[in-house]
LUMFINU-347556 format. One record per residue (C-alpha): residue in one letter; residue number from 1; x, y, z. Coordinates in steps of 0.5 Angstrom, whole numbers. Layout:
N
<site vexdo="A" pagu="NUM" u="X" v="Y" w="Z"/>
...
END
This chain:
440
<site vexdo="M" pagu="1" u="-5" v="260" w="53"/>
<site vexdo="S" pagu="2" u="-3" v="257" w="46"/>
<site vexdo="A" pagu="3" u="-8" v="253" w="42"/>
<site vexdo="K" pagu="4" u="-4" v="247" w="43"/>
<site vexdo="E" pagu="5" u="-3" v="248" w="51"/>
<site vexdo="E" pagu="6" u="-11" v="249" w="51"/>
<site vexdo="I" pagu="7" u="-12" v="242" w="48"/>
<site vexdo="Y" pagu="8" u="-7" v="239" w="52"/>
<site vexdo="T" pagu="9" u="-10" v="242" w="59"/>
<site vexdo="R" pagu="10" u="-17" v="240" w="56"/>
<site vexdo="H" pagu="11" u="-15" v="233" w="55"/>
<site vexdo="A" pagu="12" u="-11" v="233" w="62"/>
<site vexdo="V" pagu="13" u="-18" v="235" w="65"/>
<site vexdo="R" pagu="14" u="-22" v="230" w="62"/>
<site vexdo="G" pagu="15" u="-17" v="224" w="64"/>
<site vexdo="A" pagu="16" u="-17" v="227" w="71"/>
<site vexdo="D" pagu="17" u="-25" v="227" w="71"/>
<site vexdo="R" pagu="18" u="-25" v="220" w="68"/>
<site vexdo="G" pagu="19" u="-20" v="217" w="73"/>
<site vexdo="K" pagu="20" u="-25" v="220" w="79"/>
<site vexdo="R" pagu="21" u="-31" v="217" w="76"/>
<site vexdo="L" pagu="22" u="-28" v="210" w="75"/>
<site vexdo="A" pagu="23" u="-25" v="210" w="82"/>
<site vexdo="D" pagu="24" u="-32" v="212" w="85"/>
<site vexdo="M" pagu="25" u="-36" v="207" w="80"/>
<site vexdo="M" pagu="26" u="-31" v="202" w="83"/>
<site vexdo="K" pagu="27" u="-33" v="203" w="91"/>
<site vexdo="I" pagu="28" u="-36" v="198" w="95"/>
<site vexdo="D" pagu="29" u="-41" v="201" w="99"/>
<site vexdo="G" pagu="30" u="-48" v="199" w="98"/>
<site vexdo="K" pagu="31" u="-47" v="194" w="92"/>
<site vexdo="A" pagu="32" u="-50" v="187" w="91"/>
<site vexdo="E" pagu="33" u="-46" v="181" w="94"/>
<site vexdo="V" pagu="34" u="-48" v="176" w="89"/>
<site vexdo="L" pagu="35" u="-47" v="170" w="93"/>
<site vexdo="D" pagu="36" u="-50" v="172" w="99"/>
<site vexdo="D" pagu="37" u="-55" v="167" w="99"/>
<site vexdo="I" pagu="38" u="-50" v="161" w="98"/>
<site vexdo="L" pagu="39" u="-48" v="157" w="104"/>
<site vexdo="V" pagu="40" u="-41" v="154" w="103"/>
<site vexdo="L" pagu="41" u="-38" v="149" w="107"/>
<site vexdo="D" pagu="42" u="-30" v="149" w="107"/>
<site vexdo="L" pagu="43" u="-28" v="142" w="110"/>
<site vexdo="S" pagu="44" u="-21" v="143" w="107"/>
<site vexdo="E" pagu="45" u="-15" v="141" w="112"/>
<site vexdo="A" pagu="46" u="-8" v="143" w="112"/>
<site vexdo="N" pagu="47" u="-9" v="145" w="104"/>
<site vexdo="F" pagu="48" u="-9" v="152" w="103"/>
<site vexdo="A" pagu="49" u="-12" v="151" w="96"/>
<site vexdo="G" pagu="50" u="-18" v="149" w="99"/>
<site vexdo="I" pagu="51" u="-18" v="155" w="104"/>
<site vexdo="I" pagu="52" u="-16" v="160" w="98"/>
<site vexdo="C" pagu="53" u="-22" v="157" w="94"/>
<site vexdo="A" pagu="54" u="-27" v="159" w="100"/>
<site vexdo="S" pagu="55" u="-24" v="166" w="101"/>
<site vexdo="L" pagu="56" u="-25" v="168" w="94"/>
<site vexdo="L" pagu="57" u="-33" v="166" w="94"/>
<site vexdo="G" pagu="58" u="-33" v="169" w="101"/>
<site vexdo="E" pagu="59" u="-31" v="176" w="98"/>
<site vexdo="F" pagu="60" u="-37" v="175" w="94"/>
<site vexdo="G" pagu="61" u="-42" v="175" w="99"/>
<site vexdo="A" pagu="62" u="-42" v="167" w="100"/>
<site vexdo="E" pagu="63" u="-43" v="165" w="107"/>
<site vexdo="V" pagu="64" u="-37" v="161" w="108"/>
<site vexdo="V" pagu="65" u="-37" v="156" w="114"/>
<site vexdo="K" pagu="66" u="-30" v="153" w="116"/>
<site vexdo="I" pagu="67" u="-31" v="146" w="119"/>
<site vexdo="E" pagu="68" u="-25" v="144" w="123"/>
<site vexdo="S" pagu="69" u="-23" v="139" w="128"/>
<site vexdo="P" pagu="70" u="-23" v="141" w="135"/>
<site vexdo="Q" pagu="71" u="-16" v="142" w="135"/>
<site vexdo="G" pagu="72" u="-16" v="146" w="129"/>
<site vexdo="D" pagu="73" u="-14" v="146" w="122"/>
<site vexdo="P" pagu="74" u="-6" v="144" w="122"/>
<site vexdo="A" pagu="75" u="-6" v="150" w="116"/>
<site vexdo="R" pagu="76" u="-6" v="155" w="122"/>
<site vexdo="Q" pagu="77" u="1" v="153" w="124"/>
<site vexdo="I" pagu="78" u="4" v="153" w="117"/>
<site vexdo="T" pagu="79" u="7" v="160" w="117"/>
<site vexdo="P" pagu="80" u="14" v="163" w="114"/>
<site vexdo="F" pagu="81" u="20" v="163" w="119"/>
<site vexdo="G" pagu="82" u="15" v="160" w="125"/>
<site vexdo="V" pagu="83" u="12" v="167" w="126"/>
<site vexdo="T" pagu="84" u="5" v="166" w="129"/>
<site vexdo="V" pagu="85" u="0" v="171" w="133"/>
<site vexdo="D" pagu="86" u="-3" v="168" w="139"/>
<site vexdo="G" pagu="87" u="-2" v="161" w="135"/>
<site vexdo="V" pagu="88" u="-4" v="163" w="128"/>
<site vexdo="G" pagu="89" u="0" v="163" w="123"/>
<site vexdo="I" pagu="90" u="1" v="169" w="118"/>
<site vexdo="P" pagu="91" u="-2" v="165" w="112"/>
<site vexdo="F" pagu="92" u="-8" v="163" w="116"/>
<site vexdo="M" pagu="93" u="-9" v="170" w="118"/>
<site vexdo="F" pagu="94" u="-10" v="172" w="111"/>
<site vexdo="E" pagu="95" u="-14" v="167" w="108"/>
<site vexdo="G" pagu="96" u="-19" v="166" w="114"/>
<site vexdo="R" pagu="97" u="-23" v="172" w="112"/>
<site vexdo="N" pagu="98" u="-30" v="173" w="111"/>
<site vexdo="K" pagu="99" u="-31" v="166" w="114"/>
<site vexdo="R" pagu="100" u="-35" v="163" w="120"/>
<site vexdo="Y" pagu="101" u="-32" v="157" w="124"/>
<site vexdo="M" pagu="102" u="-35" v="151" w="127"/>
<site vexdo="T" pagu="103" u="-32" v="145" w="130"/>
<site vexdo="L" pagu="104" u="-34" v="138" w="128"/>
<site vexdo="D" pagu="105" u="-29" v="131" w="129"/>
<site vexdo="I" pagu="106" u="-31" v="128" w="122"/>
<site vexdo="K" pagu="107" u="-25" v="123" w="122"/>
<site vexdo="N" pagu="108" u="-27" v="120" w="129"/>
<site vexdo="K" pagu="109" u="-34" v="121" w="130"/>
<site vexdo="P" pagu="110" u="-40" v="118" w="126"/>
<site vexdo="E" pagu="111" u="-45" v="123" w="130"/>
<site vexdo="D" pagu="112" u="-41" v="129" w="127"/>
<site vexdo="R" pagu="113" u="-41" v="126" w="120"/>
<site vexdo="Q" pagu="114" u="-48" v="126" w="121"/>
<site vexdo="V" pagu="115" u="-48" v="133" w="123"/>
<site vexdo="F" pagu="116" u="-44" v="135" w="117"/>
<site vexdo="A" pagu="117" u="-49" v="131" w="112"/>
<site vexdo="R" pagu="118" u="-55" v="135" w="115"/>
<site vexdo="L" pagu="119" u="-51" v="142" w="114"/>
<site vexdo="A" pagu="120" u="-49" v="139" w="107"/>
<site vexdo="K" pagu="121" u="-56" v="138" w="105"/>
<site vexdo="K" pagu="122" u="-57" v="146" w="106"/>
<site vexdo="A" pagu="123" u="-51" v="148" w="103"/>
<site vexdo="A" pagu="124" u="-50" v="150" w="95"/>
<site vexdo="V" pagu="125" u="-42" v="148" w="95"/>
<site vexdo="V" pagu="126" u="-38" v="143" w="99"/>
<site vexdo="I" pagu="127" u="-30" v="144" w="99"/>
<site vexdo="E" pagu="128" u="-26" v="138" w="101"/>
<site vexdo="S" pagu="129" u="-18" v="136" w="100"/>
<site vexdo="F" pagu="130" u="-18" v="129" w="104"/>
<site vexdo="A" pagu="131" u="-15" v="123" w="100"/>
<site vexdo="P" pagu="132" u="-19" v="121" w="94"/>
<site vexdo="G" pagu="133" u="-24" v="116" w="96"/>
<site vexdo="Q" pagu="134" u="-24" v="118" w="104"/>
<site vexdo="M" pagu="135" u="-30" v="122" w="104"/>
<site vexdo="D" pagu="136" u="-34" v="116" w="101"/>
<site vexdo="E" pagu="137" u="-31" v="112" w="106"/>
<site vexdo="W" pagu="138" u="-34" v="116" w="111"/>
<site vexdo="G" pagu="139" u="-41" v="116" w="108"/>
<site vexdo="I" pagu="140" u="-40" v="124" w="106"/>
<site vexdo="G" pagu="141" u="-37" v="124" w="99"/>
<site vexdo="Y" pagu="142" u="-40" v="127" w="93"/>
<site vexdo="R" pagu="143" u="-44" v="120" w="92"/>
<site vexdo="Q" pagu="144" u="-48" v="120" w="98"/>
<site vexdo="L" pagu="145" u="-49" v="128" w="99"/>
<site vexdo="S" pagu="146" u="-51" v="129" w="92"/>
<site vexdo="A" pagu="147" u="-57" v="124" w="94"/>
<site vexdo="L" pagu="148" u="-59" v="128" w="99"/>
<site vexdo="N" pagu="149" u="-58" v="135" w="96"/>
<site vexdo="P" pagu="150" u="-58" v="134" w="88"/>
<site vexdo="G" pagu="151" u="-56" v="141" w="87"/>
<site vexdo="L" pagu="152" u="-50" v="141" w="91"/>
<site vexdo="I" pagu="153" u="-43" v="143" w="88"/>
<site vexdo="Y" pagu="154" u="-38" v="139" w="91"/>
<site vexdo="V" pagu="155" u="-31" v="141" w="90"/>
<site vexdo="A" pagu="156" u="-25" v="136" w="91"/>
<site vexdo="L" pagu="157" u="-18" v="138" w="91"/>
<site vexdo="S" pagu="158" u="-12" v="133" w="91"/>
<site vexdo="A" pagu="159" u="-5" v="132" w="88"/>
<site vexdo="Y" pagu="160" u="-7" v="128" w="82"/>
<site vexdo="G" pagu="161" u="-15" v="128" w="82"/>
<site vexdo="Q" pagu="162" u="-20" v="123" w="83"/>
<site vexdo="Y" pagu="163" u="-19" v="118" w="78"/>
<site vexdo="T" pagu="164" u="-13" v="115" w="74"/>
<site vexdo="D" pagu="165" u="-8" v="110" w="76"/>
<site vexdo="K" pagu="166" u="-3" v="115" w="78"/>
<site vexdo="A" pagu="167" u="-9" v="118" w="82"/>
<site vexdo="K" pagu="168" u="-10" v="112" w="86"/>
<site vexdo="A" pagu="169" u="-3" v="110" w="87"/>
<site vexdo="A" pagu="170" u="-2" v="117" w="90"/>
<site vexdo="A" pagu="171" u="-8" v="118" w="93"/>
<site vexdo="R" pagu="172" u="-5" v="119" w="100"/>
<site vexdo="M" pagu="173" u="0" v="124" w="98"/>
<site vexdo="P" pagu="174" u="-1" v="131" w="100"/>
<site vexdo="D" pagu="175" u="-3" v="136" w="95"/>
<site vexdo="T" pagu="176" u="2" v="142" w="97"/>
<site vexdo="D" pagu="177" u="4" v="148" w="93"/>
<site vexdo="I" pagu="178" u="11" v="145" w="92"/>
<site vexdo="T" pagu="179" u="9" v="138" w="90"/>
<site vexdo="S" pagu="180" u="4" v="142" w="85"/>
<site vexdo="Q" pagu="181" u="10" v="146" w="82"/>
<site vexdo="A" pagu="182" u="15" v="140" w="82"/>
<site vexdo="G" pagu="183" u="10" v="135" w="78"/>
<site vexdo="S" pagu="184" u="9" v="141" w="73"/>
<site vexdo="G" pagu="185" u="16" v="140" w="70"/>
<site vexdo="L" pagu="186" u="17" v="148" w="70"/>
<site vexdo="P" pagu="187" u="22" v="149" w="76"/>
<site vexdo="A" pagu="188" u="27" v="144" w="73"/>
<site vexdo="Q" pagu="189" u="27" v="149" w="67"/>
<site vexdo="M" pagu="190" u="28" v="155" w="72"/>
<site vexdo="G" pagu="191" u="34" v="157" w="75"/>
<site vexdo="A" pagu="192" u="41" v="158" w="72"/>
<site vexdo="P" pagu="193" u="43" v="154" w="66"/>
<site vexdo="A" pagu="194" u="47" v="148" w="68"/>
<site vexdo="T" pagu="195" u="55" v="148" w="66"/>
<site vexdo="E" pagu="196" u="60" v="143" w="66"/>
<site vexdo="K" pagu="197" u="62" v="145" w="73"/>
<site vexdo="E" pagu="198" u="55" v="145" w="76"/>
<site vexdo="P" pagu="199" u="51" v="140" w="72"/>
<site vexdo="Y" pagu="200" u="46" v="140" w="78"/>
<site vexdo="T" pagu="201" u="44" v="148" w="79"/>
<site vexdo="W" pagu="202" u="38" v="149" w="83"/>
<site vexdo="P" pagu="203" u="31" v="149" w="80"/>
<site vexdo="L" pagu="204" u="27" v="155" w="83"/>
<site vexdo="R" pagu="205" u="20" v="155" w="85"/>
<site vexdo="G" pagu="206" u="15" v="160" w="81"/>
<site vexdo="G" pagu="207" u="14" v="165" w="87"/>
<site vexdo="M" pagu="208" u="11" v="164" w="94"/>
<site vexdo="W" pagu="209" u="5" v="159" w="94"/>
<site vexdo="A" pagu="210" u="3" v="160" w="86"/>
<site vexdo="G" pagu="211" u="1" v="153" w="86"/>
<site vexdo="W" pagu="212" u="-4" v="153" w="91"/>
<site vexdo="Y" pagu="213" u="-7" v="160" w="89"/>
<site vexdo="I" pagu="214" u="-8" v="157" w="82"/>
<site vexdo="S" pagu="215" u="-11" v="151" w="85"/>
<site vexdo="G" pagu="216" u="-15" v="155" w="89"/>
<site vexdo="L" pagu="217" u="-17" v="160" w="84"/>
<site vexdo="S" pagu="218" u="-19" v="154" w="79"/>
<site vexdo="G" pagu="219" u="-23" v="151" w="84"/>
<site vexdo="A" pagu="220" u="-27" v="158" w="85"/>
<site vexdo="L" pagu="221" u="-28" v="159" w="78"/>
<site vexdo="G" pagu="222" u="-31" v="151" w="77"/>
<site vexdo="A" pagu="223" u="-35" v="153" w="83"/>
<site vexdo="T" pagu="224" u="-38" v="159" w="80"/>
<site vexdo="V" pagu="225" u="-39" v="156" w="73"/>
<site vexdo="A" pagu="226" u="-43" v="150" w="77"/>
<site vexdo="L" pagu="227" u="-47" v="155" w="80"/>
<site vexdo="I" pagu="228" u="-49" v="158" w="74"/>
<site vexdo="H" pagu="229" u="-51" v="151" w="71"/>
<site vexdo="R" pagu="230" u="-55" v="150" w="77"/>
<site vexdo="Q" pagu="231" u="-59" v="156" w="77"/>
<site vexdo="N" pagu="232" u="-60" v="154" w="69"/>
<site vexdo="T" pagu="233" u="-62" v="147" w="71"/>
<site vexdo="G" pagu="234" u="-63" v="146" w="78"/>
<site vexdo="Q" pagu="235" u="-57" v="140" w="77"/>
<site vexdo="G" pagu="236" u="-51" v="140" w="82"/>
<site vexdo="Q" pagu="237" u="-44" v="137" w="80"/>
<site vexdo="M" pagu="238" u="-37" v="135" w="82"/>
<site vexdo="V" pagu="239" u="-31" v="139" w="81"/>
<site vexdo="D" pagu="240" u="-25" v="135" w="81"/>
<site vexdo="V" pagu="241" u="-19" v="140" w="82"/>
<site vexdo="A" pagu="242" u="-12" v="136" w="81"/>
<site vexdo="G" pagu="243" u="-6" v="141" w="83"/>
<site vexdo="M" pagu="244" u="-2" v="138" w="78"/>
<site vexdo="D" pagu="245" u="-7" v="140" w="72"/>
<site vexdo="A" pagu="246" u="-8" v="147" w="75"/>
<site vexdo="Y" pagu="247" u="-1" v="149" w="75"/>
<site vexdo="S" pagu="248" u="1" v="145" w="69"/>
<site vexdo="S" pagu="249" u="-5" v="148" w="65"/>
<site vexdo="M" pagu="250" u="-3" v="155" w="67"/>
<site vexdo="V" pagu="251" u="5" v="154" w="65"/>
<site vexdo="G" pagu="252" u="4" v="150" w="59"/>
<site vexdo="I" pagu="253" u="9" v="153" w="55"/>
<site vexdo="P" pagu="254" u="15" v="148" w="57"/>
<site vexdo="A" pagu="255" u="11" v="142" w="55"/>
<site vexdo="S" pagu="256" u="9" v="145" w="49"/>
<site vexdo="I" pagu="257" u="16" v="146" w="47"/>
<site vexdo="G" pagu="258" u="18" v="139" w="48"/>
<site vexdo="F" pagu="259" u="13" v="136" w="43"/>
<site vexdo="T" pagu="260" u="14" v="142" w="38"/>
<site vexdo="W" pagu="261" u="22" v="141" w="38"/>
<site vexdo="E" pagu="262" u="22" v="134" w="40"/>
<site vexdo="K" pagu="263" u="27" v="135" w="46"/>
<site vexdo="A" pagu="264" u="26" v="138" w="53"/>
<site vexdo="R" pagu="265" u="27" v="146" w="54"/>
<site vexdo="P" pagu="266" u="34" v="147" w="57"/>
<site vexdo="R" pagu="267" u="35" v="151" w="64"/>
<site vexdo="I" pagu="268" u="36" v="158" w="61"/>
<site vexdo="G" pagu="269" u="36" v="163" w="68"/>
<site vexdo="V" pagu="270" u="35" v="170" w="66"/>
<site vexdo="L" pagu="271" u="34" v="168" w="59"/>
<site vexdo="D" pagu="272" u="28" v="167" w="55"/>
<site vexdo="F" pagu="273" u="29" v="164" w="48"/>
<site vexdo="I" pagu="274" u="22" v="164" w="45"/>
<site vexdo="L" pagu="275" u="21" v="172" w="46"/>
<site vexdo="Y" pagu="276" u="28" v="175" w="47"/>
<site vexdo="P" pagu="277" u="30" v="179" w="50"/>
<site vexdo="Y" pagu="278" u="25" v="178" w="55"/>
<site vexdo="G" pagu="279" u="28" v="178" w="62"/>
<site vexdo="H" pagu="280" u="32" v="181" w="67"/>
<site vexdo="W" pagu="281" u="38" v="186" w="67"/>
<site vexdo="K" pagu="282" u="43" v="189" w="72"/>
<site vexdo="C" pagu="283" u="43" v="197" w="72"/>
<site vexdo="K" pagu="284" u="46" v="202" w="76"/>
<site vexdo="D" pagu="285" u="42" v="201" w="82"/>
<site vexdo="G" pagu="286" u="39" v="194" w="82"/>
<site vexdo="L" pagu="287" u="35" v="191" w="76"/>
<site vexdo="V" pagu="288" u="30" v="192" w="71"/>
<site vexdo="A" pagu="289" u="25" v="187" w="67"/>
<site vexdo="I" pagu="290" u="26" v="188" w="59"/>
<site vexdo="A" pagu="291" u="21" v="185" w="54"/>
<site vexdo="A" pagu="292" u="22" v="186" w="47"/>
<site vexdo="P" pagu="293" u="18" v="180" w="44"/>
<site vexdo="R" pagu="294" u="17" v="182" w="37"/>
<site vexdo="D" pagu="295" u="22" v="184" w="32"/>
<site vexdo="H" pagu="296" u="20" v="191" w="31"/>
<site vexdo="D" pagu="297" u="20" v="191" w="39"/>
<site vexdo="F" pagu="298" u="27" v="189" w="39"/>
<site vexdo="R" pagu="299" u="30" v="194" w="34"/>
<site vexdo="A" pagu="300" u="26" v="199" w="38"/>
<site vexdo="L" pagu="301" u="30" v="197" w="44"/>
<site vexdo="L" pagu="302" u="37" v="197" w="40"/>
<site vexdo="K" pagu="303" u="35" v="205" w="38"/>
<site vexdo="V" pagu="304" u="33" v="206" w="46"/>
<site vexdo="L" pagu="305" u="40" v="203" w="48"/>
<site vexdo="G" pagu="306" u="44" v="206" w="43"/>
<site vexdo="L" pagu="307" u="46" v="199" w="40"/>
<site vexdo="W" pagu="308" u="43" v="200" w="33"/>
<site vexdo="E" pagu="309" u="50" v="197" w="30"/>
<site vexdo="Q" pagu="310" u="48" v="191" w="33"/>
<site vexdo="E" pagu="311" u="42" v="190" w="28"/>
<site vexdo="D" pagu="312" u="46" v="187" w="22"/>
<site vexdo="D" pagu="313" u="48" v="182" w="27"/>
<site vexdo="W" pagu="314" u="41" v="180" w="29"/>
<site vexdo="R" pagu="315" u="37" v="182" w="23"/>
<site vexdo="Y" pagu="316" u="35" v="175" w="20"/>
<site vexdo="S" pagu="317" u="34" v="172" w="27"/>
<site vexdo="S" pagu="318" u="26" v="172" w="27"/>
<site vexdo="D" pagu="319" u="25" v="170" w="34"/>
<site vexdo="R" pagu="320" u="32" v="172" w="37"/>
<site vexdo="I" pagu="321" u="36" v="165" w="38"/>
<site vexdo="P" pagu="322" u="31" v="159" w="40"/>
<site vexdo="D" pagu="323" u="35" v="155" w="44"/>
<site vexdo="I" pagu="324" u="43" v="156" w="43"/>
<site vexdo="L" pagu="325" u="45" v="159" w="50"/>
<site vexdo="E" pagu="326" u="51" v="161" w="48"/>
<site vexdo="Q" pagu="327" u="49" v="166" w="43"/>
<site vexdo="A" pagu="328" u="43" v="168" w="48"/>
<site vexdo="L" pagu="329" u="48" v="169" w="53"/>
<site vexdo="H" pagu="330" u="52" v="173" w="48"/>
<site vexdo="L" pagu="331" u="46" v="178" w="47"/>
<site vexdo="H" pagu="332" u="45" v="178" w="54"/>
<site vexdo="R" pagu="333" u="52" v="181" w="56"/>
<site vexdo="I" pagu="334" u="51" v="186" w="50"/>
<site vexdo="I" pagu="335" u="45" v="189" w="53"/>
<site vexdo="E" pagu="336" u="47" v="189" w="60"/>
<site vexdo="E" pagu="337" u="53" v="193" w="58"/>
<site vexdo="K" pagu="338" u="49" v="199" w="56"/>
<site vexdo="T" pagu="339" u="43" v="198" w="62"/>
<site vexdo="L" pagu="340" u="49" v="198" w="67"/>
<site vexdo="Q" pagu="341" u="50" v="205" w="65"/>
<site vexdo="F" pagu="342" u="43" v="208" w="67"/>
<site vexdo="T" pagu="343" u="39" v="207" w="73"/>
<site vexdo="A" pagu="344" u="32" v="203" w="73"/>
<site vexdo="D" pagu="345" u="28" v="210" w="73"/>
<site vexdo="E" pagu="346" u="32" v="213" w="67"/>
<site vexdo="L" pagu="347" u="31" v="206" w="63"/>
<site vexdo="V" pagu="348" u="24" v="206" w="64"/>
<site vexdo="A" pagu="349" u="24" v="214" w="62"/>
<site vexdo="M" pagu="350" u="28" v="212" w="56"/>
<site vexdo="A" pagu="351" u="23" v="207" w="54"/>
<site vexdo="L" pagu="352" u="17" v="211" w="55"/>
<site vexdo="N" pagu="353" u="19" v="217" w="51"/>
<site vexdo="Y" pagu="354" u="21" v="212" w="45"/>
<site vexdo="S" pagu="355" u="14" v="209" w="45"/>
<site vexdo="K" pagu="356" u="11" v="216" w="46"/>
<site vexdo="K" pagu="357" u="15" v="218" w="40"/>
<site vexdo="S" pagu="358" u="14" v="212" w="36"/>
<site vexdo="A" pagu="359" u="6" v="212" w="37"/>
<site vexdo="R" pagu="360" u="6" v="219" w="33"/>
<site vexdo="S" pagu="361" u="11" v="217" w="28"/>
<site vexdo="K" pagu="362" u="10" v="213" w="22"/>
<site vexdo="W" pagu="363" u="18" v="212" w="21"/>
<site vexdo="R" pagu="364" u="19" v="209" w="28"/>
<site vexdo="G" pagu="365" u="16" v="202" w="26"/>
<site vexdo="G" pagu="366" u="11" v="202" w="32"/>
<site vexdo="G" pagu="367" u="16" v="198" w="36"/>
<site vexdo="V" pagu="368" u="15" v="198" w="44"/>
<site vexdo="P" pagu="369" u="20" v="196" w="48"/>
<site vexdo="I" pagu="370" u="18" v="195" w="55"/>
<site vexdo="V" pagu="371" u="22" v="196" w="61"/>
<site vexdo="M" pagu="372" u="20" v="196" w="68"/>
<site vexdo="K" pagu="373" u="24" v="197" w="75"/>
<site vexdo="L" pagu="374" u="24" v="190" w="79"/>
<site vexdo="M" pagu="375" u="21" v="192" w="86"/>
<site vexdo="T" pagu="376" u="23" v="189" w="92"/>
<site vexdo="P" pagu="377" u="16" v="188" w="97"/>
<site vexdo="E" pagu="378" u="18" v="194" w="101"/>
<site vexdo="Q" pagu="379" u="18" v="198" w="94"/>
<site vexdo="A" pagu="380" u="12" v="195" w="92"/>
<site vexdo="M" pagu="381" u="8" v="197" w="98"/>
<site vexdo="E" pagu="382" u="10" v="204" w="97"/>
<site vexdo="N" pagu="383" u="7" v="205" w="90"/>
<site vexdo="K" pagu="384" u="1" v="210" w="90"/>
<site vexdo="Q" pagu="385" u="-2" v="205" w="85"/>
<site vexdo="W" pagu="386" u="-4" v="200" w="91"/>
<site vexdo="H" pagu="387" u="-7" v="205" w="95"/>
<site vexdo="V" pagu="388" u="-11" v="209" w="90"/>
<site vexdo="R" pagu="389" u="-14" v="202" w="88"/>
<site vexdo="G" pagu="390" u="-15" v="199" w="95"/>
<site vexdo="A" pagu="391" u="-11" v="193" w="94"/>
<site vexdo="F" pagu="392" u="-9" v="193" w="101"/>
<site vexdo="Q" pagu="393" u="-14" v="193" w="107"/>
<site vexdo="E" pagu="394" u="-13" v="194" w="115"/>
<site vexdo="V" pagu="395" u="-17" v="189" w="119"/>
<site vexdo="E" pagu="396" u="-18" v="188" w="126"/>
<site vexdo="D" pagu="397" u="-19" v="182" w="130"/>
<site vexdo="Q" pagu="398" u="-20" v="182" w="138"/>
<site vexdo="K" pagu="399" u="-15" v="177" w="139"/>
<site vexdo="L" pagu="400" u="-10" v="178" w="133"/>
<site vexdo="G" pagu="401" u="-10" v="185" w="133"/>
<site vexdo="K" pagu="402" u="-10" v="190" w="127"/>
<site vexdo="Y" pagu="403" u="-6" v="188" w="121"/>
<site vexdo="T" pagu="404" u="-6" v="189" w="113"/>
<site vexdo="I" pagu="405" u="-8" v="184" w="108"/>
<site vexdo="S" pagu="406" u="-9" v="184" w="100"/>
<site vexdo="A" pagu="407" u="-16" v="185" w="99"/>
<site vexdo="N" pagu="408" u="-21" v="186" w="93"/>
<site vexdo="F" pagu="409" u="-17" v="183" w="88"/>
<site vexdo="V" pagu="410" u="-21" v="185" w="82"/>
<site vexdo="K" pagu="411" u="-25" v="191" w="81"/>
<site vexdo="M" pagu="412" u="-32" v="191" w="79"/>
<site vexdo="S" pagu="413" u="-37" v="197" w="78"/>
<site vexdo="E" pagu="414" u="-44" v="193" w="81"/>
<site vexdo="S" pagu="415" u="-42" v="187" w="85"/>
<site vexdo="P" pagu="416" u="-35" v="188" w="88"/>
<site vexdo="P" pagu="417" u="-31" v="183" w="92"/>
<site vexdo="R" pagu="418" u="-30" v="185" w="99"/>
<site vexdo="V" pagu="419" u="-27" v="183" w="106"/>
<site vexdo="K" pagu="420" u="-32" v="184" w="112"/>
<site vexdo="W" pagu="421" u="-29" v="181" w="117"/>
<site vexdo="V" pagu="422" u="-23" v="176" w="120"/>
<site vexdo="A" pagu="423" u="-25" v="171" w="125"/>
<site vexdo="S" pagu="424" u="-20" v="165" w="126"/>
<site vexdo="E" pagu="425" u="-22" v="163" w="133"/>
<site vexdo="I" pagu="426" u="-23" v="155" w="133"/>
<site vexdo="G" pagu="427" u="-31" v="154" w="134"/>
<site vexdo="K" pagu="428" u="-32" v="161" w="134"/>
<site vexdo="D" pagu="429" u="-39" v="160" w="131"/>
<site vexdo="N" pagu="430" u="-41" v="154" w="133"/>
<site vexdo="D" pagu="431" u="-48" v="157" w="136"/>
<site vexdo="Y" pagu="432" u="-49" v="161" w="131"/>
<site vexdo="I" pagu="433" u="-49" v="155" w="126"/>
<site vexdo="Q" pagu="434" u="-53" v="151" w="130"/>
<site vexdo="N" pagu="435" u="-58" v="156" w="131"/>
<site vexdo="K" pagu="436" u="-59" v="158" w="124"/>
<site vexdo="Y" pagu="437" u="-58" v="151" w="120"/>
<site vexdo="L" pagu="438" u="-59" v="146" w="125"/>
<site vexdo="S" pagu="439" u="-64" v="148" w="130"/>
<site vexdo="D" pagu="440" u="-70" v="144" w="126"/>
END
């Protein structure tokens, strides 16, 4: 074995050892659940932002009690293509993890509101998604509950929040994924560019339930920071999550562009005129995503695709055509003529090889064109990466049977999240909650 081969072998062994050590470090068994002394009451109804918020807290060990009417949360019936298992929709099966289930008819029975108030007195977090002001009218809003429990963290999720004239006028408007996205202004800028023949091309949503997940994550983050504040001061607080705020804050570039350029960003389809090339291109066997945002990344992409003769035409374009769609489409077609000559795997390999050589060569300018195969859900599930990192977990319920869910969304060496059980039967834990929290 040559000296160079020995060095490469030693580095490979070190890499394998490091990977194994890190994988072992991230294992869940015997690790702390940092929220295991926290009681969370999930009173969200027909609102997956609240349900997701509670699920995230439950993965870190909180005792989450899902409170629903005796008929069940309507969210149980929200499901793609009407597919349910024993009357439970697929999304609820996913987000029903790590929760206890209790029934209270707080809409119609004052005595059940009093039971809820007794529970809230012992809780650390309450999550609700009713119309702003509705819980106050029932006598169990933040104002009343914080008087009973000054350390209570009260997470309220709604479309426009708990104040402002817009929030008041739209108080009865349900907070849904699609309304959060529509109100952000982003879908109007996603989809094929408008043309004279088709001035009203369809806008596109940003993925399945992106709005609800962002609101849920925002609520969980707010609750977590509020728990730290409570630990330091003993004070609870209200966490007001507006779906419109949450989604808009995550996709704020379109609004910023409007202020900067003093005109709205046009719909640009597969193009991105801020960081271009940055989008999707056809190849021999499907599609690839390409990102070459910086000037030297763009020049590197031209070299990878054998398009260096184009460098003269684009040399002085520092940000690759801001908002001239015709020019952007022209460049898109030039690139696609090349990508169509290769498979996705070939294009990925070409970019990686160039990047490796660029890192070792002072003459290549450090450009890094990023190429990624556009996966179907089926292809993504076959990726070994998911399984090595435990991104999916098989769970089992007595009534629903076995099924696979995404789990443990973040890896942590000392206090990782985990899915311990799924239980989605209405009122399943009434006796448990009565004995543990309401027996005095």
